N, C-alpha and C positions, 0 to 999 in steps of 0.2 A: 309408387307415389309417396311412400313413407319418407324417403330420404329428402326430397325437396321440401316437404312439410316441416320436418324436424329442423332443417337448415333455416327455414323462414322463422320458425319459433325462436331458435337460438339467436338469430340476428336481431329479432325484435327485443328479446329480453336482455342480451348481453352486448348488443351493438358490435358483434364480432367483425373484425377486420382481418383479412388475409393479405399478407405482404409477401412478395417474391414467388408468386405462383409460376412464373416463367422458369424458375429453377427446378420446379417439380417436373414440368414438361420436358426440360432439357436433360434430365438425369438419365434417361434411357429406360431399358426394360428391366434389367437385373438390379434392383435397388433395395437396400436395407434402410428403411426409414427409422431414424432414432429420434426420440423426443424426450424432453424433461417431463417429469411426472408430478404435476402440481395438485391434482384433484381427481375425484371420481368422474368428472366431466370429460377428462382428456380423451379417452377412446371415442366417446360420442362426438366430440368436436372434430377429431381427425376423420372419422367415418363420414360425417356430414359435409365437410368442406373440402376434402381431397377428392378430385374428380373421378378417379378410376376405382374399380373394384380391387380392394387391397386386402391382404391377409393380416390378421392381428395375432401375434404370438402372445398367448395368454396363459398365465399360471394355472395349472390344472386344479389347484386347491380353490382359487378364486372362481374358476369356471363352474364349480359345483355349488356356489352360493345361490340362494333362492332368487336374489334380486338381479343376478347376472343371467340366469338361464333364459328368461324371455328374450333378451337382446340377442342371444346366440342364433336365433332363427333368422335374423336379418343381416348378420355379419359373418363373413368367412373367417374362421379362427384356426389357429394351429396350437394344439396343446403343448405347453412347455413345463416339464417337471424340473425344478432347479437342482434336485439331487440326482437326476438321471442324466449322465453324460451323453446318452444316445439322443436326447432331445436336441442338443446342439447339432449333432450329425444329421438328424432328420430335417431340421430347419435349413441347413446348408444345402441339402439335396433339393429341398423345396425351392430355394432361390435359384438354383442352377437351371430351373425350368423357365428362366427369364420372367420371373414374377416379382411383384413388389410385396414386401412384408414390413409390418410395423413392430418395433420392440421398444420397450421402455428400459434402457440399460441400467437404471438405478434399481430396478426390481421391486420398487415400492414407492408409494406416494411420499413426497418429502414431508418431514416433520420439523424442518429447520427453516424452510423458505428458500434455501440454497440447494445447489446440487449435492446429492449424497453419493455414496460409493457407486462407482461405475464397474459393473461386472465385466471381467475379461472375456467371458464367453461370447458376448455380442460382437466384440471386435474380431474374435476368432472366426465367427460365422461369416463376416464380411470378407475376411482374408481368404478363407477356404473356398467360399463360393465365388470369389473373384467379382464381388458385387461392389458398386459404389455406395457410399454412405451419404444419405440425404438428411442433414440435421434440421430439426424443426423445434422452435421454441414456442411454448404456450405461455403467455404472460397475462396475468389478471385473474385466472381461475383460482389461484392460490388465496385470493381474498374472499372467495365465496364460502358459504357454509358446507360445500361439498369437499373442501380441503381438510387437511388434518392439522391446521394451524390455529385452532381455537386457543386463545390465551397467549399466542405468540405474535400474531398480527391483528390489526383491526379488520374484522369480517363485515361484509355487507351482502345483501341478497343479490344485487344485480350489478357487479363490477363490469367495467368494460374489458373485453377479452381480445387479445391480438394473437394471431397465429403467424409467426415469422418463419418463412422457408428460406434457408440459406443455400448457396451453391453446393453441389455435391462434391464429395472428397473421396479419395481412394486410400485405403490402408495397405501399405506395401512394406512389410518388414524386410530387413536385409535377407537376401536369398540363402545366406550361409548359416542362418540360425534355425533351429528346429525344436520341436517338443515344447516343454514348459517355458523356455526362454522366448520362443516365438509367440506363445500365447500371451505372456506378460507384455511383450512389445506391442502386440495388436491391441491389448486392453489399454495400455498407456496412450497409444495413438488415439483411440476412441475417447478416452478421458480428455485429451487435449482438444479434440474436435468439439466436445460438449462445452468445455469451459470457454473456448474461443467463440462458440455460438452465444453463450450468455453475455460475453463482453461485447460482441459485435451488435447485439440487439439492445444494449443498455442505453441509458439516457446520458450521453456525453456530447451532445451537439448544441446545448444551450449555454446559458451563463450560470454562475454560481447562484445568483439570486432567483433565477427562474427554476433552477433545480431545487432550491429551498421551498419555493411555492409548490412544486410538484410533490415534494416529500410531505408537506402538510396535507395535501389532498389525499395521499395514500394512508398516512398514519393518524391523521386527525389533528386539528389545531390545538386541542387541549393536552396533547401528549407532551410530557415533560422531557426535555432533551438536553438541557444544560444546567449545571450547578457548579458553584465554586465555594470558596471558603466562607462567603457570606451566608451560605446555607439558605438561599432564597431561589429555589429552582425556577427556571424559565421554560415555558411551553413554546411550541411553534408560534402561536398567536402573539405571545409576549415578545419573543425574539424578533419577529418580523416587524412588530410595531416599534420596538426600540431601534432597529436598523433603519426604518423609514424616517423616524424622528431625528436620529443622528445624521442621516444623509441630508435631511432638509436643513438642519442648523449649519452643518459644515459646508453645504453648497454655497452659502452666502460668504464664506470666508476663504474659499478656494475657487480655482477655475476648472472648467471642463477639460478633461484630459490631463490634468496636472498630477504629477507624482507626489504623494503626500507621505511623509515619514511617520511611522507609529513607534513610539518609545513607550511601550505599555506592558504590563505583566500578563501572565496567563490567567485570564478572567473573562466572565461573560461580557463585560463592557467592551473589551478589546475585540471580541468576535462580532458584537453588534456594530461597532465602529467600522471594522473592516468591511462588513457586508453593506453598511450604509454608504460608504465611499464607493464601493463597486457599483451599487445600484444607481448612483448619480453620475457615473462615468469618470470617477477619479481612480487613480491607480495607487493602492496602498503599498508602501515599502516597509517591510518589517525590519526594524533596526535592533541590532544586538547590543544591549546596554552593558554587557559584561566585557566588551572588547577594549574599552578606553576611548577617550575623546578623540585621539588622532585618527583612529580607525573609523569612528562615527563621522567625523568631518570628511574623511576621504569617501565614505559611502554616500554622503549627501552630495558631494561634488560629482561623483560618478553617475548617480541617478538623476542629477539635476533637481534635487529636492530643495524647495524653497520654504516649505512649511513642515514643521514637526509637531505632532500631537502627543501630549503626555498628560499626566495628572499630578497635582501637588502632593497628594497623599502617597502616590507611588514614588515620586522623587525623594520625599522625606524618608520613607521607609527603606528605600534602597541606597540612601546617602549619595544621591547623584547631583547635589546642588552645584558642585564645582563643574561637573560635566555640562550641566544645563547652561550655566553662566558662560562657558566657552562656546557652546553651540549657538547661543544667542548672538554671538558676534558675526555669524555667517548666515544663519537662517532665522525665520520667524518661528518662535515657539508659542504654541497655543495650549493652554491648560483646559482640559475638558471639564474640570470642576467649574470654571467660569462660564463655559459655553452652556452647561446644563443647570446652572445655579437657580435660575428663575422659572423652572418647570412647574406649572400649576396643575391642579387636578383636571382642569378643563383640557389642558395640553395633552395629558395622558389619555383622557377619553377620546380626544380627537385622533391621536396616534393609533389607539386600538381600533377605532372605526376604520381608519385608512388601511390598517393592516388586514382587517377582515375583507375589505372591498378591493384590495389590490389585484386579486385574481382576475377580476372582470376587466377584460380589455387590456391586460398587461402587455407591454411591449418592451423588449430589451433596448436600452439606450446604446449598448455596444454589441459587437459581434462576438461569437464564441471564440474566434481566433485573435481577439485583441488581448492585451496584457491584463491579467486579473490581479496579479501580485508580483512584487519584486522582492526576492530573497537574496541574501548574500552568502557566498561560499564561506565555509568555516574558517578559511585562512590557516588550516593546519599545516599547509606546506608553502604558503606564500601570501601575497596581498589579496584580500577578498575582492571578488568580482560580483557585479550585480547579475542576477539570473532572472530574466523575464519569463514568467510562466503564464500561459493563456488560460482562459476558462476551460477550453477544450482539453488542455494538458491536465489540469487538476481533476476534471470530471472523468477523463479517460483512466487516470491512475486509480481513482476511486472504483470505477467499474472493473478494472483489471483485478484489483485486490478482492473485490466482492465475488468475482467469478471463481476464485480459488478457496476462499475462506468463508465458512458459515458463521455469520453474525447478524444480529438484527435487533428488533425491539425488546427481545427478552434479555439482552445483555446490558451490562453497566461497565463502561470503560473508565478507568482511572488514568488520566493523562497529566503527568507532572512535567512533561517536556516543554521547553519554551516555545512560544508561538513564532519566534523569529527563526526557528529551525524547521526545515522542511518536514522532518519526521514528526515533530509535534504539531505543526499546522495542518498538514495534509492527512497523514495517516491517523494521528491521534485526535483530530478535531473535525475537519471537513468531511472526511470519509464516513465516520459514524453519524455525524449530524444529518447528513442527507439520506441516511438509512433508517432513521427512526430509533437509533440507539442512544441511550442516555449516557451523557459524558459528565464526569466530575473533573473540573479543572483545578489543579493545585499549582501554586506559583513557583515552587522551587523543587527540582529533583534531588537536591542535596540533603533534604531532611530525612535521613535514613531511618530514624526512629519513628517519625510521625507518619510517613507514607504507609507503612504496613498497618498502622492503626486506622488510617483513613480507609484502606482497602477492606479491613474487617468491618468498619462501621457502615460503609455504603454497600456492602455485599458485592464488591467488584467482581466481574467475571473475566475481564480482559485487561491486561497491563502491557504497556509499551515501555521500553527502556534500553539503555546501553549496557554493555558488560560492566562498566564501572558502577553504574547506579544499581543494577540488579545484584551485584556482589555486595554492595553496602546494605541494601534492603534485606538480603538473605541472612547476613550476619547479625542484624539487630532485631529481626522479626521474631515474634513468638511462633512456634510451629503451626498454630491454628489461625494466624492472621490472614493467610491466603486460602482459607478453606473453600471459598466460593469461586476461586479463579479457575477458568477453563483453559485459557490460552495466555501465554506470555510470549510476546514478540520482541526480539532483540535486533538492533541494527546499529549503524554508525561506527562500530568497532567490533573486532573479532571476539566472540564469546569464548572465554577460557575454560578449559576442562574442569578446573576447580569450581568455577561458578555453576556449570552444569551439574556437577556432582552434588554441590550444596543444595541446589533447588530440588534435585531428584530425591535426595535422602531426607531432607528436612521437611519438604512440603509435598513430595510426590508429584512434582510438576516437571514436564519436559519443556525446555526452552526452544521456541521456534526461531531459529536464526534466519535473518534475511539480509538483503544487500540492496543498497540504492544510493543515489547521489542527488544533490539538490537539482541538478540539471535535468533529471528525469522524473521529477515531481513527487516523490523520490523513488518509489519502489520499483526495482527491476526483478528481483528474485525473492522467494521466501519458501521456507519449509512449511508444510501444512500437515495436519493429522493424517491425510491420505497419502501424501508424498513427502516422506521425511528421510533424510540421510544425515546422520551426525557427521560433523566435520565439514559439511558443505553449507552453502547459503541457500540451498533449495533450487527450484527450477524457475526458468524465466516466466514472467507474466504473459498471458495471451496477448497477441497483437504486437509483440516485440520481435524484430529481426535482429540477428547478431552476426558478427563476423570477427574472426581472430586474426590479428596482424602478427606475423612471425616476429619473434624477438631473438636476437643473437644470444646464444648461451642457454635458451629455454627450450628444451626438447618437447616437453609435454605441456602444451598450452600456448597462449599468446596474448597480445594486448587486445582487450575487449572494446569493440565498437558496436553501438546499438542504434537502431532506428525504430520509431514508433510514434503513436499519437500523443504519448506522454513526454516526449523529448521537447525541451524548452524552445521558446521562440528564438532565444539567443542571449548573448552576453552584453552587458553594459560595462565598459571599461574606462579607466581614467583618461586614456588618450583620446577618447571620443565620447564625452559625456552625453547621456540621453539617447545615444544612437544604439539600436539593437543590432548586433552582428549575428546573423543566423549561423547555426552549427554546420560544420562541414569537416570531413576527415578524408583520409586517403581513399575511402570507399565512395566518396561523392557528397554532394549537398544533402543536408538533412540528417547525415550520420553524425553521431556524437562519440568522440574518443574519450572513454572513461579514464584512461591512464592507468587502469588496473590490469595486472597480469593474472589470467585465470585459465583454468582447464575445464572442459565440459565432457562428462562421461557419456556412455552410450544411452543412458536413460534421461539425459538432459540436466543432470545435477551439476551445479556450478561450484567450483572450489576456488577461492581467492588465494593466490600465491603471494600477492603483495602489490604495492604501487610500483609502477615503472620507475618512479623517482626514488623508490625506497629499495633499490637494489644497488649493491656496491660491487665493483669489479676488483676482485682480490686474486692475485696470482693467475690472472687470465680467466677466472671463473666468475659467473654472476651469482652473488650471495644475497639471499633475501634477508633484509633486516627484520622483517616480521617473524621469520622462523627463529631468529635469535631471541626476539622478545618472548615468543612462546616457550623457548627453552628456559629462559630466566623465570618465567611464570610457573613452570613446572618445578623448578628447584626451590623458589621462594614464593609460594602461592599467595601469601598474605601481604605482599608488597606490590608497588607499582614499578613498572620498568619501561624504558624507552631506549631504542637503539638508533643512533645516527651515524652517518659517515662524514668524517672530517678530512680535510687535505692532509696528506702525509708527504714530507719533503723527499723521502726515498722511494716509497711504493705508490705514490699517487693518491691512495685513499687508505684510511684506517677506520676500523669500526670501534665505536665507543658506546658502552652500556651505561646509561644513567639509571639509578635506582634509589629508592628511599629505604632499602633494606640495610640496616646498620652494619651487618657483618658479611656483606657480599664479597666474594672473592672468586678467583678463576678455578680453583680446584674442583668444587662441586659442579661447576658448569662443565668442566672438561669431562668429568665422570659421566654426567648425564648425556652429553653429546656423544661420547663413545658408545653408551648403551643404546642410543637411538641411531647409530650408524652414521653420525655426522662427523666430517673431518675437522681438523684443527682450524681450517679457514673460517669456520663458524664461531670461533671463540673471539670475543672482543679484545682488541689490543689494550684498551683501558677500561676500567670500571670506576665510575665517578659516583660517589654516594652523596645524595642531596637530601636536605630535610623534607622537601616536597617537590614534585615535578610540576612544571607550569602546565595549566589546563585551560582550555577554551570553555566558554559558557555551555557548550554542548556536552562537556565531559571528556572530549577527546584530548589527547596530548597536543600541546602547542609546540610543534616541532621547530618552527622558525625561532621562537624565543629560546628554546632549549639549545639549538645550534649556536645562537648568538652568545648565550651564557657560557657554553663549554669552549667555544672559540676564544672568547675573551680570557677565560681562565688559562687556556693553553698558551696564549700569547704572553700573559703575565708570567 
């Protein structure tokens, strides 16, 4: 009688909901049940709500605790000593008797709120016992006082708890590997199953605004989540009120479903305006103010933008008066200073009241699969295209990243990346905003001396940047400026060895390099503290399928194609304004061709070999221009380098190195290439010394402008 009574009590107290019970019944007899470990309630929840009599693998040390011993009379347990390898063998034999057993592969209750280390032993048990793995996620118990997250998340006595049971999986390492390598492979497979479980059961089926409301319920309306250089932090309540008020005012000036351009800095007001437009069914398009007026006008035409929002203060500060005057010849420019000039104290109180009441009966005006934002490709290799990302795309990428990296309300993120860039908008702003993490928005990543001071002042724990920006911060920062930093994530361009060395030696920080593109919202891969391999960009996010298209001349690797819930709705292009063209590649509809040549090793780590467009065919061989750039960076680490391929009247193509190093010449390049085993084909035919290389607003090299400049000089 005890089990039904406890189940009834738990249901009454925690409104426990079990999802996917059919997967439990379909798993068969020989089953290793693996669950995340959120609180001391977890074993009780699984015992009460799983229908069969199951065995719990329990740590022998914990089994001796006074508060555990009474429960052992009611539950079948299997003692596990983590320092005794025979325990794993005994559990394997136990499962082979066609029984079900529960293990918590993390080996401890989480103290971060995210998945912790996954022990290889659990994966090895499933492999050796030939048992299926049944992943179960317990969600909600981490917010109870029975967790170990006091001071990390907002605790409450009776949170709603959900038990998510996912389809069973089989761990099958390659048959030709044995011993320690097989154990590592099984452990990595189990780690992937657990992170995919966290992603699959995450909140990525609503809209950004509904996810914001959900975040407020979890973390509390008074939680401070946004701050900028005005130094007036905004809580969830204040941000939601500002977004609702902005949406209400702008609703009168725009039409439902209209694409509205945002020409605004990295600041709280921009985030509130973006969320307000989405709430009212408008589609914000983030315009890159660093590209010049011709690119801005082309972007407006491509996305059918009739209205652009900006502010007089920003226009004056960024010296964009001429740009705005030319924009006004094609689109209507609205200054937010004018829109919000007459806001009274009563208006503010009314907005706060609406913000508090919006949870009750809230309904999304748009679907999760409708466009949430339009971003524009960097234009580093050609004319920018509009990228339509849905609410589901953005929320999926947020959940994918959160499934692999532990961050939460205890963190402070310093985001100096522009919001018109997918890295700055999604990873640096939306992802932490919906996770209760405090964000400091800084308007320019180029302030190399100021940003380290800001990091020191706000006690930042996480920093996002590109190699160019991180190198600049590292050179100008005091060794103690980044004392509080836990993680530095780098993307958008390859992290150079000199930058890694600088951060490791000066600050004791390991840079986590990742890889992504605007079209995938943007994160595809990332190195993490648990899965790190220098020289790679990490492992693919959960929920992403990949395929490699063979490329002539590339033996190890191929052209990367991906498919997943974070892949864009499609492109907006100049030849078909406002029409979204869904992605498709040689692997079928829904697949996106990244255009990057990569290799993937046996453990899933991805190494970028270069853009397909950034290979030159010299002497019948495919030569990576990125490899030559790395070579130049090793010879002259304190300078910027870019390599392009230009037409050659005799050989078809010639490689040209552009650099701002005043004394660059071929001899040291030749010596370094020979030391690294690279042939003479990897030496540039020309070295052009420039005072500065052309850059995009994101910090990347502007290759089209560089190619045009060098071509013009060659012609002259």
